[in-house]
N, C-alpha and C positions, 0 to 999 in steps of 0.2 A: 865236202869227200874231201876236196883240196886240202881242206885245213888239218885234215885227220892225217891225210896220208903224209903231211909234212911232218907231223908230228910221228909219225912209222919212221919216216926216214931217218929223223934224227937221231931216233931211239937204236936203229940200225946201225946209224953214223958210231953211236959209241962203244956198239960191239965191235965194230972194226976197228977201231982205234984202241983198244984192249981197256975202254974205261969199265969200272967195278959195277954191279950189276945193282946195288943202293943208290948210286946215282940217276939210274934211269927208270927205278921204282918212285923216288920220290919226284922227280918229273912228271910222272903221271898222276899223281894224286895231285901235285898242284893244280894240274889243269881239270882234272874231275870236280876238285874243291870249289875254284872259281864257280863252276856250272850250277853246282848245289846252291851255294848262296845266294843265286840271283833267283833260282826256282824257291827255295824259301822265305826270299823276302817277299816272293809274289803273293806266296799264300797266307805269307801273316798279312800283307795288307789287304788281302780280300776278307780274310775272318774280320780282322778290325772292321773294315767297310759294313760287313754284315752287322756286326755288333751294335755299330752308331746306329743302320738303319731300323733295326729292330728295337732301339732302345727308343728312335723317335717314334717309331710307329706305337709304340707301347704307350708314349707320353702322350700321343696325339689319341690314341683311343681313350687311354684314361682321363683325359680332358671331355672327350665326348662322353664319355660315360658320366663324369662327373656333372655336365651341362644336363647329359640326360636323367640323371637322377634328381637335379633340381626342377626340371620340367616335371618329372615324375611325381616328385611330391605337392607340385602346385596342382596337377590335372590327375591326382590319385583317385582311381575309381570312376573317372567318367569317360575312359575308353578301354577297348578291349586289346588295341595293341598300337604301341609308339615305336616308331624308327627315328632315330636322327641321323640327317645328314650334312659333314661340313665339306660346304660347297667349295673349299680351296682345294681338297683332297678327293671328294667324293666318296670317301669313306663312309659306310654303315653301321650303325649298332643299334640292336632291337633292345626293348624291355620287355621282358616275357611277363607272362601272367604269374609266375612267382619272384617278381619285382628283379630279376637278373638280367644284368647288362651280355649281349652277345655281339661279336661279330659278323655281320653277315656279309660281308664284302663290298665292292664299290656299285653304286645307285647305280651306274646305267644297265648292269646285269639283273637288279633286282625291278628296275624299270619295264624292261623288257619281259621278265616273266609275271608280271603283274599285268602288261597290256596285252599280251598273250590269252591271258584268264579272261578278260574283259568280254563279255558277249553284247554283239550288238551294234553295229557298225557306228552308230550316232554316239554310243557310250565310248566307244574309241578314240573318236574323234576329241570329244571334250575331256576325256582323259588325258591324251596328249596334249590338248593346251593348257590343262591346270597341272599336270604334273610332271612333265618332259624337262631334262635337264635344262634346256635353255629355259622354259617357265619357270624352275625354281632360282634359276641363275639372277634370272630379272625382278625375282619376287624383292621389296625395299623391306627393311626391318619394321617391324610392326603391322605388317600385312598380313592378312587371313583370309582364306578361301574354303570353301565347303561346297561338296555335291555328294551325288549317291552315284555307286554304278553297280549293274549285274555281274557279277562273276561267277566262275565255275572252279570249284576247290575239290581236290582230292582227299576223298576219307581213307582212313586207316585200312578198312577192307577192300581197298581199290573200288570203290563205288563213287562217283561223282555226283556232287550237288550243287544247286544253283542257290548262290546267295546274294543280296542286296547289300552293300557297303557302303558306308558313310565315310568318306577323306574330308579331313580338316588339315590345310596346312598354316602353320605359324612359321613367318620369318621374323629370325633375332639376332640378335647382334650382341655376344657372350664372351667376354674376357677376349676379345678383337677380333673373334672370329666367329665367321657368318656360319649359321644353321639355321636348319629349314627341320621343323619338326612334322612327321605325318602321322597324323593320328587317326587311328581305325577304328571303327563301330561298326560290329553286325546287326542290321537295321532290320534285318528280314522279318523278323515277326511285327515288329509296330508296321511297317510299310506297308505288308499283306493286310494287316488289320485297316488299314486306312485305306487301302484299294477294297477290300471286302467291304469296308464300309461306303466306300463311294459306288459302287458296283449295286449295295442295294438300293442306291437311289435312283436306280435306271430303271426299276418299276414307275416309279413317278415322273421320271424327266425322259424327255426324250431324246436329248442328247449332254453327255458329263465329260467335261475335260478338267487337266489339270496343267493350268500355266503358272511360268515364271517370268518376271519381269526385269530377270535379270539378261536370262538367256533368252528371252523372248522366244519360247516355244512352249507347246501345248503337246501333253500327254493325252490319248484320247483312253477313254474308259467305256462310251457308249457314244454312238454317230447315228445319228439319224437320216434318211436320206435326201434329204437337203444337203447337210454335210457331206455324203456319200458321193454325190453327182457331183462335186467340185473339188474333191481332197487330192492332194497331189503331195507324197511326202519329199520331193523334191523342191518343193517352193515354200516359203517362211509362212509363220503363221499370220502376219500381217497383210499377205497378200491372198492369204485362203477366208480372211474375213474379208476385205475387198471384193473377190469373188462374190463371196455368199451374198452382200450387200447389192451391188449390182446386179446380180441374176432374181433374187428373191424380194429384195424390200422395195416399199412401193417409195417414190419418189420422195413423196413429202416428209418420209422418216430417213431418208437415206444418210444424209450428212449427221443428222444428231447421232444417229446410230454408229455411224465409223468413227466417230470423236468420242463416245462412251465406250467402244470394247478397244480403242489404241491402247498399247502397253503403257504409253506415258499417262494417260486418264486415268488407267486404272491403279498404277503406281501411288498416283496423288491421291484418289478418291480413296483408296485401303492405307492410308496415313492417317485419315482424317475420320474413319468408320468401320465397320464389322463389315461392310457390303453394301450393295446396292442394287436397283433393278432397272431395266429399259425395256418396254413394252413397244412393239412395234406391230405394224398390219403386213402381212406379205401382198404380193400381188396376185396370187391365188384366192384372198378374202379371208384367211388363217391370221390368228394372232398369236404371237410367238414374245414369251418373257425371258428375256435374258438376265439371268442372277449372276453376279459377282461377288462372293467372297473371301474372308481370309481363309488360309488351308490349317484348317484347324489341325492342330498334331504336327505340323513342319514347325521347325525350330527357328527357320529365317523369315524374315520380311516380305519375302518378292514372290513365293508360292502364292497360288490362288485357285480356288475350285470354280469353274464355271460351268452352270447349270443352265438347260435350254427347255422349257416346257410350253405345252398349247395351253392358251386361255382364253379358248372362245368362249367358253362358258362362263368363265368371269367376266370378260368384255360384254359379251349378252346382257347378264347381270346389271351390269353397269349401265349398260346403254338404255335398258329398260327401267332403271332407278333415275338416271338421271330424267328420261322421260316423265316418269312417276313425277320427281322433284317439277317439272316445268309444267307439266298438268296443274299439279297440287298449285303452284304459283298462280297460275291462269284464273283455275277454280275457287283460291283466294280472293284475287281480284276482283271476280265477278259477283260473290258471294257479299264484298264489301260493297259493291254496285248497289248488288241487289237491296240489301238491308237498307241503304240510303232510300233506295227507292220505296219500297215496301215501308220506312217509318211513311212516308210522303202518301202510298196508296191506302195504308191504313186510316193516318189523320185526316184526309180528305171524308170518307163515308163517315167515320166519327163526328166529323164538325155538321156533317148532315145531319144525323141521327140525333146529337146534342140540342142541335138548332132547332130542327122540326121539332121537336118534343117541346122545347121551352115556347115556341110561336103557338104551338097546338093548345099549351096551356093557357095563355096569355088571352085567350079569344072565345068567345062563345058563339060560333059557328061552325053548325056540323059539317056543311059542305068543307070548308076552309080545312077543319079539322082532318077531313076525311083523306084531301089532298096532303097534310103533312104526316099522313100514316103510311100512304102510298110512298112518299118519299123516302119515309124510315124505313119503309120493307124494301124498298129497291136499295139504299144503301147498305142495310143489313144482310142482304143478299150478295153484295158484292164483298163484303169482308169474310162472310161464308165462304166465297169463292176463293179467295186469299188462301184462309187458312186450308182450305181443301187441298189445293193447288203443294201448300207447303208440305201437306201431310201426305200428299198422295207420291209427292218427288223421292219422299222420305222411302216409304213403304216400297216403291220400285227400286230403288236404290239397293234396299235389304233385301229383295225378292219375295217380299209379304202378299203382296196381292195375289188374291185368287178369284179367280174368274166364277160368275154363277150365272151360267147359260140358263135363257127362258125364252118363250117366242115372243116376238117382237115384231108383229105386225105393221106395215107402212103406213096405216092411217094414222097408229097411235106414233109414228116416227113426224108423219105430216102433224100432227096437234102439237107435239114439242116444239117443230120450227115456227109455227104460226103464234104460240104463246111468248116463247123466249126470244126468235131470233127477228121475227116481225118487227116486234116495237125498236129494238135496237136500231132497224134499217130506217123504220118510220121517223125516228126521232131526229136522224140526219137527212131526211129527206131523200133517201137512196130507194131503187128501186131493187126490190126482192123477188127473183123468181124462181117458184120450185117447179121442178120436170123429174116427178117420180114415176118409174115404169117396174111394176111386181109382176110377179108370178102368183097368180090369184090363187093359184092349188095349193102350196107351199107357203110356211113362214117360217122364217132362218130363227134359230135357237142362238141368242147373243144377251150378252150381259149387259142390259136397256143403259143401266147408270153409266159405266165405261162407253157404251156407244155413244150414250147421250152427249159426253163429255169429251169425246174426241170432234163430233159433231157442231159442241158448243165452240170449243177452240177455235177450230178454223176457222167456223163463220164469224165468231167474233173479231179474230182478226182482221176476216177482210173486210168488216165492216169500219173496223179501226181505222186500217190503214186506207182506206176509200174515200176520196171528198165527196162533201155533201151535193148530193143533186146524183152521184156516183150510181153502178149497178154490180148487187153481188148476186150470184146464181148458184142454188143448188141444183144437182140434179144425180139421181140414182135409178140402176137397173137391179134386177134380180132374174137372174137365168139358172133354170133348173141343168144340172150336170149329172148326166147317167152313167158317165163314164166310169165311177165308182164301184165299190162294193153296196154303197145304198147312196141312194138321191144325196147332193148337195147344192146347195145353192151360191151361185158366184154373185157375189154383191159388190159393184163399182159404185162408189161417190164421187162425184167432182164438184170442187168447190173454186167458181172463178170470180174474179173483182177486176175491175178497171182502174184500180188506184196505182198507188205511187212505186208499187213494184220494189225488189229488192235487187244490190251488187251482186256480182260472180261471188265477192269474195265472201260475201257475208252467207252466200247460200251454204258454202263449204262447212260453215258452222252453226247454219241455221239451228238444227236441233238440240243443240248443247246447253245444258242447264245456264239459265241466266243472262243469254246471249241477248244482246238489242242492236240494232243498227243504229247508230248515234249519228249517221251523217246531214241528216236536216234536221235543223234546230226547231222548224214549224211542226215535227211530229215528234218533238223530243216530251211534251207534254202528254202523249197516249199514254193510260193507266196500263201497265204493261208489268207482270211479274218477271218475265222470261223464264218461265217454266212451263208456258203453255204446250209450246210445239216441241220439248222434250218429254212431257208426258204424253203427249200425241205419238210421239213415235214410238215408246216404250209400250203404250196400251196396245199398238198395231203389233208390234213385235208378239208381245203376249198372246193375241189373238191370230196369230200364224200370219198375219196379213202383210201387206206390201204399202206403202206411201211414197210417191216421188211429187217432185216440186218443177214447174217452169215458171221463170219469172223473168221480166225484162223490165229495167227502169224506167219510170213514167209510162208504161203501158198496162201494167197489171200481174196478178200472180195468179197460178192454178196448180190447185192440189188434187193429185188422184187418190185413191185409198182403194185396196181392192182386199176382199176375203174371201176363202171358201168356207160357209158353213153348215154344219148339220141344221135340218130343216123336219118341220111336221106338217101332216097336213093342214090345211084351213078348220077342216072341221073338228079334228083332234083337237084344236087348240080355240075353237070357242066353248066346246063342252067344259073343257076343264076350266076357262073362264066363267062358266055360270056357277062351277063347282068352289071356285076359290074366290067369288064375289063376297066382301066380309057385311057389305050392305045386308045382302040376306042374315047374317048372323048377329046383328045389332042387336034384336032382340034378346038374345042370350045372356048380354051384360047389365040387362034391365035389373034393378032391386041387387044388384050384387055387391058383397060389401071388399072394401079394398081397404088397406093399410097402407098411405103412402109415407115412404120415409125418405126426407130430403131435407138438407141444412141450408138451404137460399132459398131466400122468401121468394124470390122471382119466379124461380124455377118452380118451387111449390107450388105459387098460384095456376101458373100455366099449365103443371101437371091436374090439380085440381078441376080446374076448369072442363079439360079434356073428358074425364070421367064422370064429372057432373053430367056434362052432354048428352053422354050415353044412356043416361040413367044409374048410374053407379051412387052408393053411399061410401062415402069416404071419410076415413080416420087420418089424422097426421101426425107424425113424429119428427123431431129435429135432428135425431142423430141414432145409430145404429142402437143404443143402450135404450134410449127409449121406446125404440121400435118392437126392440125383445122383450120388454116388460110391458108394453100392451099387447103383444100376442099371450105372451107366457098368462095374462091377467084374463084374457077374453074366454067366452065361452067355448066348447068344443065346436069345431065345424063353423063359430061365427065368421071369420073370415074366408072369402073366395080366393082373391090375390094378395099378396105383398109385393108392392113395386118400389123399388129403393136405388138410390142412390150410391156410389161406391164411394168416393171419399169424402170422407165424413168424420168430425172430431168425435172423440173419446170411443168410438166404434164403429169400424168401417164397414161398409154392404158384404164384404166376404165374411168378417167375423161374426157379422150377425146371423146370416145366412147359416152358417155351421153351430152358430148356440142353436137356432130355431130347431135344425134338422136333428139335434140331440136332445132335444125334450122328451121327456118320456112321458105323452099323450099323444094318442093315435092321429093327429090332424096335423102332426109335425113334420110328418113324414109325406103327406099329402098335398099340402097348401102348394101352391102354384108362387114360386119368388121369381120374378123378372126383375132386370137391373135396367136400371134407365139413367144413363151415364154417357158422358162426354169419351170416356173411352171406348174408341171406335175401332182401333184394330181388332184383326183377327187373332190375335194371341190375348187379347183381351177379353174376346168372345169365349175365347179355350177357357181362361180360367174362371171365368163366372161360372160355366156350366160344371166345370172340375169343382168347385166351390159348393155344389147343390141347386143351383139356379137352373130354372127351366128354360129361361130365354133371355134375350139380351136385344133392348134398344137404344139404340144410338140417338143422343142429341144432336142438334135441334131436333125438337118432338115434332115429328107429322101425325096428324091424327088419324091418315090413314094408317101409317105403320102401327100404331100403337094400338088402334081397333082391330085393326088382323092378327097381332100378335095376342093379342088377349083370347081373341075368340078360337086361335090357332089351339092354346093353352088348354082352352077350356074342354076342345075335343078330345 
């Protein structure tokens, strides 16, 4: 104001001194002109500065656009959105879907907008670590980063939608400018498809997780109760694994489990394979398998899928297979030993048979010949016993033995003991004591062949493993039981000896096939197949009985067998015996005509003698074809019986029977055809009957069985 006032004073002074008006005006415009010049120069400076800045920004943006176009050409079609950040200025340009570049402002603003759209606190933290200005600034040239984030976007209609964005950051130096390309893809559909695929697996697995070896994180698809109990979102995945292992995994699997599920191990293992599994047993007894595989559908190498499943059934089956293999190995070794012993046991009686036969031929002494024949018979019976044991064990294991109960009175059992067991004891100078206390009113119903088999095996063992001069005792009782719907007899048999006894270890495997205790060399030469007690136990179980053993080394052994059996009155049994006696029907066989078909000369001779002894007239044929021809050429009703072997050359017994039955003559259907064969199994009998035969006789031939079968078929 002072300055202006001074000018005014000067103006007035000019007036007072009578200066002219023109001089006053000139002075005024001089002052005014100087002020406007200063203002104009200032404005001009500002305009020039703005022009310079604008041109610089345009140049920078053009450079960025050019770099963006270069990158765009490289990545064309690979990404939905591309943003390029100049690290020196933080300017951003975007390449849109039309491949046009746009300035989108400074990166800090774009970062904040994107950050706010991210859902989930964990994703926000990860986004900040990856995409913050400081993170971009610290990226070295050539570095790339990729991650996925959940993001909320606003649609044109005002609605909001959740999408899954995959961001890839590429750091580069182009024309001296540090640039970071932010490449964006919408992977919502692909990710959801992956998640749906994983969720579909939750029907088969107890827990499903998606893991990443770089971030060392798990995303949960399904969580089982084990994980739920120890899960904490604020602790690391490694710590969750440690908690799970310490709480649930058995100690013997703990270290291995923690090593196999560590991120370092997973990364290493997945570099060399598509996946692997670890199976552990938990403290509660359950078995679980952890399956780790590469993340199919993920572009990175760090993603993997973590499946947990219960494998109790698989481990049970595996355990059973392992036990079965061990049992098979034991059985194989036992059978090898059995075959070795069997070779010895067969050769021994065969040597006796052959040797005694040669001796009897070389001498003309009937008493000595009779002794030789007796020894031959003993050896033959022993060999037959070996074969029967093998066949019986086979049939037992396949469930093919069918019991045939019939009355078996105590006195018949006593006769069996006296004729079979006593001679064995007498030979070893052993005392044999029999104590039988029976119910005299009732007779038990049992398969006499199988019960005799049980008695023989137990008593023969007692005899074998008792020293000379020792004692073998058989005691039996039968007590009537009225507590059931119908009377039953409780049969108790006790076999006792004072022999070498058995060890506790051997008693555990006593009834297993082929088992023998070889602790005592002195007894290793005892003839035994190792099948007898196994057969006994199975037969006892088949008859719904029980068997128990007590034994002590060097003191002896006691077996106790108990049965609860059906029974009939003694009077009914005797009436039936009179009816079934084949002796009364022997006269029916006298002068009957039989056609004997047999290819083995010795067997043919044996059968012919048996039939001749019954007064029958016998014709022979050496095979089925000859048998068919002889029957076809015979007079009607000439033959009363056809007795045939099964296995024969040219034509077997089955074929011959079928051909005879199909002949156009009246006696073809009525002729009694009986099989005489070593095929002695139940299925063999059935096949004979199905082929059209009337009956079956097993070899070796017992005269009583032959005659009774012929008489029964005649009736």
